[in-house]
C-alpha positions as CSV (number, residue, x, y, z in Angstrom):
1,M,46.8,44.8,143.1
2,D,47.4,42.2,140.4
3,I,45.7,43.9,137.3
4,A,45.2,40.6,135.7
5,R,42.8,39.5,138.7
6,A,41.2,42.9,139.1
7,P,37.7,42.0,137.9
8,D,37.5,38.9,140.1
9,S,38.5,41.1,143.0
10,A,35.8,43.7,142.0
11,T,33.1,40.9,142.2
12,G,34.4,39.1,145.0
13,E,35.4,35.9,143.2
14,T,38.8,34.2,142.4
15,S,39.9,32.5,139.3
16,D,42.3,29.4,139.8
17,A,42.2,28.2,136.4
18,P,45.9,27.5,135.2
19,A,47.3,29.6,132.6
20,P,46.9,28.0,129.0
21,P,49.8,25.8,128.2
22,A,52.7,27.2,126.2
23,P,52.2,24.9,123.1
24,S,48.6,25.8,123.1
25,L,49.2,29.4,123.3
26,G,51.9,29.4,120.7
27,R,49.6,27.7,118.1
28,K,46.9,30.3,118.8
29,V,49.4,33.3,118.5
30,R,51.0,31.7,115.2
31,S,47.6,31.3,113.7
32,A,46.3,34.7,114.6
33,A,49.5,36.4,113.4
34,R,49.1,34.7,110.0
35,W,45.6,36.0,109.6
36,S,46.4,39.2,111.0
37,L,49.3,39.7,108.4
38,I,47.3,38.4,105.4
39,N,44.5,40.7,106.5
40,T,46.8,43.8,107.1
41,V,48.8,43.2,103.7
42,V,45.6,43.0,101.5
43,L,44.0,45.9,103.3
44,R,47.1,48.1,103.0
45,L,47.6,47.2,99.3
46,G,44.0,48.1,98.6
47,N,44.5,51.7,100.5
48,F,47.7,52.2,98.6
49,A,45.9,51.7,95.4
50,T,43.0,54.0,96.4
51,G,45.4,56.5,97.4
52,I,47.2,56.6,94.0
53,V,43.7,57.0,92.2
54,L,42.5,59.7,94.6
55,A,45.9,61.8,94.3
56,R,46.2,61.5,90.7
57,F,42.8,62.2,89.5
58,A,40.4,63.4,92.3
59,L,42.2,65.4,95.2
60,G,45.0,67.7,95.3
61,P,47.5,68.7,98.3
62,A,44.9,71.1,99.9
63,E,42.3,68.5,100.2
64,W,44.8,66.1,101.6
65,G,45.8,68.7,104.0
66,V,42.4,69.1,105.3
67,Y,42.0,65.1,105.6
68,G,45.3,65.1,107.4
69,I,44.0,67.6,110.0
70,A,40.8,65.7,110.7
71,Q,42.6,62.2,110.7
72,T,45.0,63.5,113.3
73,V,42.2,64.8,115.5
74,L,40.2,61.6,115.1
75,L,43.3,59.4,116.2
76,V,43.8,61.3,119.3
77,L,40.5,61.1,120.4
78,L,40.2,57.3,119.5
79,S,43.0,56.9,122.0
80,A,41.1,57.9,124.8
81,N,37.5,57.4,123.6
82,E,36.8,54.5,126.1
83,L,39.0,55.5,128.7
84,G,41.4,52.5,128.3
85,V,38.9,50.1,129.9
86,G,38.5,48.1,126.5
87,L,41.8,46.6,127.1
88,A,40.6,44.8,130.1
89,I,38.5,42.5,127.8
90,V,41.9,41.4,126.5
91,R,44.1,41.4,129.5
92,W,42.3,40.4,132.4
93,E,41.9,36.9,133.7
94,G,38.5,35.1,134.3
95,D,35.2,35.4,132.5
96,A,35.3,38.8,130.6
97,R,31.4,38.5,130.0
98,R,30.9,39.5,133.7
99,F,32.5,42.6,133.4
100,A,31.8,43.5,129.8
101,P,28.4,45.4,130.1
102,T,30.2,47.7,132.6
103,V,33.1,48.2,130.1
104,L,30.4,49.0,127.3
105,T,28.7,51.5,129.6
106,L,31.8,53.3,130.3
107,S,33.1,53.2,126.8
108,T,29.9,54.5,125.2
109,L,29.5,57.2,127.8
110,S,33.1,58.6,127.4
111,S,33.0,58.3,123.6
112,G,29.6,60.3,123.6
113,L,31.1,63.0,125.7
114,L,34.2,63.2,123.7
115,Y,32.2,63.7,120.5
116,V,30.0,66.5,122.0
117,A,33.0,68.3,123.2
118,L,34.5,68.1,119.6
119,F,31.5,69.1,117.8
120,A,31.4,72.2,119.9
121,S,35.0,73.1,119.5
122,A,35.4,71.9,115.8
123,P,35.5,75.6,114.6
124,T,38.0,76.7,117.1
125,V,40.3,73.6,116.5
126,A,40.1,74.2,112.8
127,G,40.9,77.8,113.1
128,L,44.0,77.1,115.4
129,L,45.3,74.9,112.7
130,D,44.5,77.5,110.1
131,S,42.1,75.4,108.2
132,P,38.7,76.5,108.6
133,D,37.5,74.4,105.9
134,A,38.1,71.4,108.2
135,T,35.1,72.2,110.7
136,G,32.3,70.0,108.8
137,V,35.0,67.2,108.0
138,L,35.9,67.1,111.7
139,R,32.3,66.9,112.9
140,V,31.4,64.1,110.4
141,M,34.8,62.0,110.6
142,C,34.8,62.0,114.5
143,L,31.4,60.2,114.5
144,C,33.7,57.3,114.2
145,V,34.5,58.0,118.0
146,L,31.1,57.2,118.9
147,I,30.9,54.0,116.6
148,D,34.4,52.9,118.0
149,G,33.3,53.2,121.7
150,V,30.5,50.7,121.1
151,A,32.5,48.5,119.0
152,Q,35.3,48.1,121.7
153,V,33.6,45.2,123.6
154,P,32.9,42.9,120.8
155,G,36.3,43.7,118.9
156,G,38.1,43.1,122.3
157,F,36.6,39.6,122.6
158,L,37.7,38.6,119.1
159,T,41.2,39.9,120.1
160,R,41.2,38.0,123.3
161,E,40.4,34.8,121.6
162,F,42.9,35.3,118.8
163,A,40.0,35.3,116.2
164,Q,42.0,37.2,113.6
165,G,40.3,35.0,110.6
166,K,36.9,36.6,111.5
167,R,38.6,40.0,112.0
168,M,39.9,39.6,108.3
169,I,36.5,39.2,106.9
170,I,35.1,42.3,109.0
171,D,37.9,44.5,107.9
172,G,37.4,43.4,104.3
173,L,34.0,44.4,104.3
174,N,34.9,47.6,106.1
175,F,37.3,48.4,103.3
176,V,34.9,47.8,100.4
177,V,32.3,50.0,101.8
178,A,34.6,52.8,103.2
179,T,36.6,52.9,99.8
180,G,33.4,52.6,97.5
181,V,31.8,55.5,99.2
182,T,35.1,57.4,99.3
183,L,35.7,57.1,95.6
184,V,32.0,57.8,94.6
185,L,32.1,61.0,96.6
186,A,35.5,62.2,95.7
187,F,34.7,62.0,91.9
188,A,31.4,63.8,92.7
189,D,33.5,66.6,94.0
190,W,32.9,66.4,97.6
191,G,36.7,67.0,98.4
192,A,38.0,66.0,101.8
193,M,34.5,65.3,103.1
194,S,34.5,62.1,101.0
195,F,37.1,60.6,103.4
196,A,35.0,61.5,106.4
197,V,31.7,59.9,105.0
198,G,33.6,56.9,103.9
199,A,35.3,56.4,107.2
200,V,31.9,56.5,109.1
201,A,30.3,54.2,106.6
202,G,33.2,51.6,107.1
203,N,33.1,51.9,110.8
204,V,29.4,51.1,110.9
205,V,30.1,47.8,109.0
206,T,32.8,47.0,111.5
207,L,30.6,47.6,114.5
208,I,27.9,45.3,112.9
209,G,30.4,42.7,111.9
210,C,31.9,42.4,115.3
211,A,28.7,42.3,117.1
212,L,27.7,39.3,114.9
213,A,31.0,37.7,115.3
214,A,30.9,38.0,119.0
215,P,27.2,37.4,119.9
216,G,25.8,38.6,123.3
217,T,28.6,41.1,124.0
218,L,26.6,44.3,123.3
219,K,24.8,44.4,126.5
220,Y,24.8,47.3,128.8
221,G,25.2,47.1,132.6
222,W,26.8,48.8,135.6
223,N,28.6,47.4,138.9
224,P,30.1,50.2,140.6
225,E,33.1,48.1,142.0
226,Q,34.0,46.9,138.6
227,A,34.0,50.5,137.1
228,R,36.4,51.7,139.8
229,A,38.7,48.8,139.1
230,L,38.3,49.4,135.4
231,L,39.2,53.1,135.6
232,R,42.2,52.4,137.9
233,F,43.5,50.0,135.2
234,G,42.3,52.1,132.2
235,L,43.0,55.7,132.8
236,P,46.7,55.6,132.9
237,L,46.7,53.7,129.6
238,A,44.3,56.1,127.9
239,G,46.6,58.8,129.0
240,A,49.5,57.1,127.6
241,S,47.9,56.1,124.5
242,M,46.7,59.7,123.9
243,L,50.3,60.8,124.6
244,A,51.6,58.3,122.1
245,L,49.2,59.3,119.2
246,A,49.9,62.9,120.1
247,V,53.6,62.5,119.6
248,V,53.1,60.6,116.2
249,N,50.6,63.3,115.0
250,V,51.8,66.8,116.3
251,D,53.9,67.1,113.5
252,T,50.7,67.5,111.5
253,M,49.4,70.3,113.5
254,V,52.8,72.1,113.5
255,V,53.1,71.7,109.8
256,G,49.4,72.9,109.1
257,A,49.9,75.9,111.6
258,T,53.2,77.2,110.2
259,L,53.5,76.2,106.5
260,G,49.9,76.0,105.4
261,N,47.5,73.5,103.7
262,I,49.6,72.9,100.6
263,S,52.7,72.0,102.5
264,L,50.7,70.1,104.9
265,G,49.3,68.1,102.0
266,F,52.8,67.0,100.7
267,Y,53.7,66.1,104.3
268,V,50.7,64.2,104.7
269,L,51.2,62.2,101.6
270,A,55.0,61.5,102.7
271,F,54.0,60.4,106.2
272,N,51.4,58.0,104.8
273,I,54.0,56.4,102.5
274,S,56.3,56.2,105.6
275,G,53.5,54.2,107.3
276,W,53.4,51.5,104.9
277,P,56.0,49.3,106.8
278,V,54.4,50.2,110.2
279,R,50.7,49.4,109.0
280,I,51.7,46.3,107.0
281,I,53.9,44.6,109.3
282,S,53.5,46.3,112.9
283,E,49.9,46.6,112.9
284,A,49.5,43.0,112.1
285,A,51.7,42.2,115.0
286,R,50.0,44.3,117.4
287,R,46.6,42.8,116.9
288,V,48.3,39.6,118.7
289,S,51.3,41.1,120.5
290,F,49.4,42.6,123.4
291,A,47.1,39.4,124.2
292,G,50.2,37.3,123.6
293,F,52.6,39.3,125.9
294,S,49.8,39.4,128.6
295,R,49.8,35.6,128.9
296,L,53.5,35.5,129.3
297,A,53.6,38.4,132.0
298,D,54.1,36.1,134.8
299,S,57.3,34.5,133.1
300,P,60.0,37.1,132.9
301,Q,62.3,34.7,131.0
302,A,59.5,33.6,128.6
303,L,58.4,37.3,128.1
304,A,62.0,38.6,127.4
305,Q,62.6,35.5,124.8
306,G,59.0,36.4,123.1
307,F,59.8,40.0,123.0
308,S,63.1,39.7,121.4
309,R,61.8,37.2,118.9
310,A,58.9,39.5,118.0
311,L,61.2,42.4,117.7
312,G,63.6,40.5,115.3
313,V,60.7,39.3,113.2
314,L,59.3,42.9,112.9
315,M,62.9,44.5,112.0
316,T,63.4,41.8,109.5
317,G,60.3,42.5,107.6
318,T,60.3,46.2,107.9
319,V,64.0,47.3,107.4
320,P,64.3,46.5,103.7
321,L,60.8,48.4,102.9
322,C,62.3,51.4,104.9
323,V,65.5,51.4,103.3
324,L,64.0,51.1,99.7
325,L,61.7,54.0,100.1
326,A,64.3,56.1,102.1
327,G,66.9,55.6,99.2
328,L,64.6,55.9,96.2
329,A,62.0,58.5,97.7
330,E,61.7,61.1,94.7
331,P,61.6,58.5,91.8
332,V,59.1,56.2,93.6
333,I,56.7,59.3,94.6
334,R,57.1,60.5,90.7
335,L,56.4,57.3,89.4
336,I,53.5,56.5,91.7
337,Y,51.7,59.5,92.2
338,G,52.9,61.9,89.5
339,D,55.2,65.0,89.3
340,Q,53.0,67.3,91.2
341,W,53.7,65.1,94.2
342,A,57.5,65.4,94.0
343,P,58.0,67.9,96.9
344,A,56.8,65.1,99.4
345,A,60.1,63.5,98.8
346,A,62.1,66.1,100.8
347,A,60.6,64.6,104.2
348,L,60.2,60.9,103.3
349,P,63.8,59.5,103.9
350,W,63.7,60.9,107.4
351,L,60.1,59.8,108.0
352,M,61.3,56.3,107.0
353,A,63.7,56.2,109.8
354,L,61.0,57.4,112.1
355,G,58.7,54.7,111.1
356,L,61.5,52.2,111.9
357,I,61.7,53.6,115.3
358,R,58.0,53.6,115.7
359,I,57.6,50.0,115.0
360,G,60.0,49.2,117.9
361,S,58.5,51.5,120.3
362,E,54.9,50.3,119.6
363,L,56.2,46.9,120.2
364,A,57.9,48.0,123.5
365,Y,54.7,49.8,124.6
366,D,52.4,46.8,124.3
367,C,55.1,44.8,126.2
368,L,55.2,47.3,129.0
369,V,51.4,47.5,129.1
370,A,51.3,43.7,129.4
371,V,53.7,43.7,132.5
372,G,52.0,46.6,134.2
373,Q,54.4,49.4,133.8
374,R,51.8,52.0,133.1
375,R,53.5,54.9,135.0
376,S,56.7,54.3,133.0
377,L,54.8,54.4,129.7
378,F,53.0,57.6,130.8
379,L,56.5,59.3,131.7
380,V,58.2,58.2,128.5
381,Q,55.3,59.5,126.3
382,G,55.0,62.7,128.1
383,L,58.8,63.3,127.8
384,W,58.6,62.6,124.3
385,L,55.9,65.0,123.6
386,V,57.4,67.8,125.7
387,A,60.6,67.5,124.0
388,L,59.2,67.2,120.5
389,I,56.8,70.2,120.2
390,P,59.8,73.1,120.5
391,V,61.9,71.0,118.3
392,L,59.4,70.8,115.5
393,L,58.3,74.4,115.6
394,V,61.9,75.6,115.3
395,A,62.9,72.9,112.7
396,A,59.7,73.7,110.5
397,R,60.8,77.4,110.3
398,L,64.4,76.6,109.5
399,N,63.8,73.7,106.9
400,G,60.2,73.2,106.2
401,T,58.7,69.8,105.9
402,A,62.1,68.2,105.7
403,G,62.9,69.9,108.9
404,V,59.9,68.5,110.8
405,A,60.8,65.1,109.8
406,Q,64.5,65.5,111.0
407,G,63.3,66.9,114.3
408,H,61.3,63.9,114.7
409,V,64.1,61.5,114.2
410,L,66.2,63.5,116.5
411,V,64.0,63.4,119.4
412,A,63.0,59.9,118.9
413,G,66.5,58.3,118.3
414,G,68.4,60.7,120.7
415,L,66.0,60.6,123.8
416,V,63.2,58.3,123.5
417,V,65.0,55.2,122.2
418,P,67.4,55.1,125.3
419,V,64.5,55.8,127.7
420,F,62.5,52.7,126.3
421,L,65.6,50.6,126.6
422,I,65.9,51.5,130.4
423,A,62.0,50.8,131.0
424,L,62.3,47.5,129.2
425,G,65.6,46.7,131.2
426,R,63.5,47.1,134.4
427,G,60.9,44.6,133.0
428,G,63.8,42.0,132.4
429,I,64.3,42.6,128.9
430,G,68.2,43.5,128.6
431,V,70.0,45.6,125.8
432,A,71.6,42.4,124.7
433,L,68.6,40.6,123.6
434,I,67.3,43.7,121.8
435,A,70.6,44.1,120.0
436,R,70.5,40.4,119.0
437,A,67.2,40.9,117.3
438,C,68.1,43.9,115.5
439,A,71.9,43.0,114.5
440,W,71.2,41.2,111.3
441,P,68.4,43.2,109.9
442,F,70.4,46.5,110.4
443,L,73.5,45.0,108.9
444,G,71.4,44.1,105.9
445,G,70.0,47.6,105.7
446,A,73.4,49.0,105.6
447,V,74.1,46.8,102.6
448,M,71.0,47.8,100.9
449,A,71.6,51.5,101.4
450,A,75.1,51.0,100.1
451,V,73.8,49.1,97.0
452,I,71.3,52.1,96.3
453,L,73.6,54.7,96.8
454,G,76.2,53.0,94.3
455,L,73.8,52.1,91.6
456,E,71.3,54.8,91.3
457,P,73.8,57.5,90.1
458,R,75.0,55.0,87.4
459,L,71.6,53.4,86.4
460,G,69.3,56.3,86.6
461,D,65.6,56.4,87.9
462,G,63.7,54.8,85.1
463,R,61.3,51.9,85.8
464,L,63.6,49.1,84.6
465,A,66.5,50.7,86.7
466,L,64.5,51.1,89.9
467,L,63.3,47.5,89.5
468,A,67.1,46.2,89.1
469,I,68.4,48.5,91.8
470,G,65.6,47.0,94.2
471,T,66.1,43.5,93.1
472,I,69.9,43.7,93.9
473,A,69.6,45.5,97.0
474,L,66.9,42.8,98.4
475,A,69.2,40.0,97.3
476,G,72.1,41.6,99.5
477,Y,69.7,41.8,102.5
478,T,68.5,38.3,102.1
479,V,72.0,37.1,102.2
480,C,72.7,39.1,105.6
481,V,69.7,38.0,107.3
482,L,69.9,34.3,106.5
483,P,72.0,33.4,109.6
484,S,69.2,34.7,111.8
485,R,66.4,32.3,110.5
486,G,66.8,30.0,113.4
487,F,66.3,32.7,115.9
488,L,63.3,34.2,114.2
489,R,61.5,30.8,114.0
490,G,62.3,30.1,117.5
491,V,64.4,27.2,116.9
492,D,68.1,26.7,118.4
493,P,69.8,24.1,116.4
494,G,71.2,22.6,119.4
495,D,67.9,22.0,121.1
496,R,66.2,19.9,118.3
497,P,67.2,16.7,119.6
498,R,65.8,17.6,123.0
499,R,62.7,18.8,121.7
500,G,62.2,15.6,119.7
501,R,62.6,13.5,122.9
502,H,60.5,15.7,124.9
503,R,57.7,15.4,122.4
504,A,57.9,11.6,122.4
505,T,57.7,11.3,126.1
506,A,55.2,14.1,126.8
507,P,51.9,13.0,128.4
508,V,48.8,13.0,126.1
509,R,46.7,16.1,126.9
510,S,43.1,15.9,127.1
511,P,41.0,18.2,124.9
512,Q,39.5,19.9,128.1
513,Q,43.1,21.0,129.1
514,D,43.6,22.6,125.9
515,L,40.4,24.5,126.3
516,R,41.2,26.3,129.4
């Protein structure tokens, strides 16, 4: 079955509307990407500042460790809370409002059952992770599972329509409320519970905002044929998504169980720092990448070009951040968070390498979902997790938190990247396109690393020295990536005259055509 037409099959109807024209789609994607990037940068800078205040003045490594455990469990549950059916709102063709009530019913039921199961098992989960204090935090924070299950449908409509401007307003309100609640409670000595209550308050705001921005989408209903089609589409994706998040977060469980809460607090801080490039750039891209790849899925050549260009943009934006944070790990942590957090620097360089791999693998994940290679995704994520667990357990005992980070990079780079390349190749995206997208950023990263290693011993790690080193390294990187600017913009210099003539002779489109 063509999954893009499954809802129409379930209702006995067909949709013959042509796909949106490429120029119209391109404008939507570019506009949504700009709003999404602005949104993500602003929010991450706000979260960054909030984290500094909490780490310096309110919470210690033990509280960060408890928060890390609760956040890990929440992320894994969120990956499967709506059984993957929420993605149908974004992916399937036809009128999404016809099957949205069934999606909402399935999503609410599944998230409710997950929360009940977690509430009952929270003491056991906390005990297995050697953190009994996490029981209450788990029960409160994972209320976000229920809220997210209901918000999937209106949020999916915003993503489907590339309405990232509206999403920016909603996320901004979420941030203000969640951060305000967290800070007030943290300074009132609520400890890790302040994170949990703040997260719930912010998610309530998101649900209300999405419902107002996509009116009429919170309607419950049930159609058995639609439900069967939705579950056939969603369950493999939910399984793959859960495996993907387990891969990223299993290290938290390993560190907590083997090294204790204090070490876990240092590791969680380092992992959060390593996630800055992923969250700022990759998260912004993922809000439009799945919808964009889905529209290109029927054209292998366009999909391959779109993927390689998106990968090039992501690598160009994230490589310099990763290299700077890896090369200047300890002085940056001491400068920003204080000397008490210096042990977090041991794991950070390796986690930055992992962050770069994550950026590429997440984009590949969205592309493979869009082209329907769900079984391949499930196998890749399962292989990753099975190989990772024993490696991390051994690495933690041999070299502490740094060993865990090194084990992550070993498995991801040595095993998972080649498997993803094979899966993408089967989808028509060859290694040559991927190499072209990564070549200039990687060259620039190597130049940056050489500059940092050469200058830091001579200039020291004072504030002015760090500023000088970073500036010189970024200048070298910029020179290296300049030759790729045409590729990143989607402009081939040899094509410009043809494109001009095409525009001059192209027929005028009616507004109705652009609205399809």
